[in-house]
C-alpha positions in Angstrom: 33.8 88.6 -85.1 31.1 86.5 -83.4 29.2 83.4 -84.6 25.5 82.8 -83.8 23.8 79.5 -84.0 20.1 79.9 -83.7 18.1 76.7 -83.5 14.4 76.8 -84.1 12.0 74.0 -83.3 8.9 74.4 -85.5 5.4 73.1 -85.4 5.1 69.7 -87.1 5.2 70.1 -90.9 5.8 73.8 -90.8 9.3 74.0 -92.2 8.4 75.1 -95.7 6.0 77.9 -94.5 8.6 79.0 -92.0 11.3 79.1 -94.7 9.1 81.1 -97.0 8.9 83.9 -94.3 12.6 83.7 -93.5 13.6 84.0 -97.1 11.7 87.3 -97.3 14.2 88.9 -94.9 17.5 87.2 -95.8 18.6 90.0 -98.2 17.7 92.7 -95.7 19.7 90.9 -92.9 22.7 90.4 -95.1 22.6 94.1 -96.0 22.7 95.1 -92.3 25.9 96.8 -91.1 28.1 94.2 -89.5 26.5 91.1 -91.1 29.2 88.8 -92.5 26.9 85.8 -93.2 23.3 84.7 -92.5 21.4 81.7 -93.7 19.3 78.7 -92.8 20.6 75.1 -92.6 19.1 71.7 -91.8 20.4 68.2 -91.0 21.6 66.0 -93.8 21.6 62.2 -93.7 25.1 60.8 -93.0 26.6 57.7 -91.6 28.8 59.7 -89.2 27.9 58.2 -85.8 28.5 61.3 -83.7 26.1 63.4 -85.7 23.3 64.7 -83.5 20.2 64.7 -85.7 17.4 67.1 -84.9 14.7 66.1 -87.3 12.6 67.6 -90.1 10.9 70.3 -87.9 14.1 72.0 -86.9 15.9 74.8 -88.8 19.3 76.2 -87.7 20.3 79.7 -88.7 24.0 80.1 -89.0 25.2 83.7 -88.6 28.5 85.7 -88.5 28.6 89.3 -87.3 31.5 91.7 -86.9 30.7 92.3 -83.3 28.0 92.1 -80.6 26.8 95.6 -81.3 25.9 94.6 -84.9 24.0 91.6 -83.6 22.1 93.7 -81.1 21.1 96.2 -83.9 20.0 93.2 -86.0 17.7 92.0 -83.3 15.7 95.2 -83.2 15.7 95.9 -87.0 12.2 96.6 -88.4 12.3 93.5 -90.7 13.1 91.3 -87.8 10.0 92.5 -86.0 7.9 91.7 -89.1 9.5 88.3 -89.4 8.9 87.4 -85.7 5.3 88.4 -86.1 4.9 86.3 -89.2 6.5 83.2 -87.7 5.2 83.3 -84.1 2.6 80.6 -84.7 5.1 78.1 -86.1 8.1 78.6 -83.9 7.7 76.4 -80.9 11.1 77.0 -79.3 14.2 79.1 -80.1 17.7 78.5 -78.6 20.6 80.8 -79.4 24.3 80.3 -78.9 26.6 83.3 -79.4 30.2 82.3 -79.9 33.6 83.9 -80.2 36.4 82.3 -82.3 39.4 81.2 -80.3 
């Protein structure tokens, strides 16, 4: 199994429009072979001092896949191409971490 943490910095005020597009593909992604979990998350307000806060214009997608091959197939799925085209004007930066449980 692998974990993927994808952090997207969005244009100011674009979170809701971005999430509208993302939600269109979540069911398709979760139906992909090898997808264990896939969904967006955002910071919550806490009083935990070590929490790194990213702000209102950041969305993190937390994913779990059976293996790297499943992730690679996901990246070229037709619905992902449609999603990237629909969100390209609001996504300012994307960073991805691909992790393996120890």
